N, C-alpha and C positions, 0 to 999 in steps of 0.2 A: 735469023737462024744462026746457031753457033758454028764456029769454024770447024772444019773437018779435023779429026784427030789423026795423028800419024799412024801408019799401018804397023810400025814396028815399035819395039820397046827401047830404042836407043835414047829417046828423050827422057824416059824414066831413069835409065841408068845414069845419064848425064846429070839429072836432078839429084839423084842420090849422092853422086860425087860432090856436087855443090853443097849439099847438106853436110856431108862429112868435112869439107873444108871449113865450113862455118863453125862446126863444133870444135875442130882443132884450133881455129883462130881464137875463138872465145876462151877455150880452156887455157891456151898458152898466154893469152892477154891477162887472165886472172892468176897466172902462175900456178895452175893446178896440175897435178900429175893425173895420168889416166887412172891410177889406183884410187886416188882421192875421189875422182868423179864416179867411178863405177861402184865403189863402196857406199858413197853418200846417196847415189841414185837407186841403189838396191838392184842393180843389173849385173850380169856376169861380165867378166873381163872381156871375153870373146865378143860379146854383143857390142861393147863400146869400140873395140878394135875394128870390128867389121864395119860399124857405122862410120868411124873416122876414115876408113879406107874407101868409103863410097861404095861398098859392096853390100850384098844381102838385101833384106827387106824388113827394116825395123818395124816393130809394132808401134801403134800410136801411144800406148802406155810407156814404152821405152823412150820414145822421143819426148814425151811429157816429163818423165822423171829426169832425164838429162837436162832438158831446158830449165827445169826448176833449180837444179843444182848449179847450173851456169848462170842463173838469174837473168834469163832472157825469155821474152815471150816466144812461145812455140811458133807463132806465125812468122816470126823473124827468121827462125831456122829453116822453115819449110817453104817460104814464099818463093815463087818462080823468079821474080825480079830481085836484083841485088838490093840490099838495104840502102836507103837514100842517104844515110848519114856517112857512108864510107866505112863504117865499122862493120865487121863481119857478124855482128850480133851483140846485143846487150844493151842494157840500160844502166849498167854500173852495179857494183855491189850494193845490196840492200842493207838495211840497218842490222839485219841478222847475219850478214855476210853471204857470200855466194853459195855456201853449202849449208846454210842454216835451215833448220826445220821449223822455224817459228812463224811460218806464214800460213 
């Protein structure tokens, strides 16, 4: 039988903060500005800022777009456990570059 879920939303808010930190870490590791990411991802500036601050409730589509621009698997951004590599996310720039649309 699955473990009981917490009665409050604190764990969800904590997880959104973790996702935000992973996005910031990956973006800065790639030396990308917020503007570069939100323009390449096709999301508005406020959505990215809110996500990076660990606030709000980003849609799956927003997370997928940002993950694609950051060249990181979506699972690595949203997993509950920290990445095992010690990196806050990413498999490195692809042949088309982190903001490439060639995939």
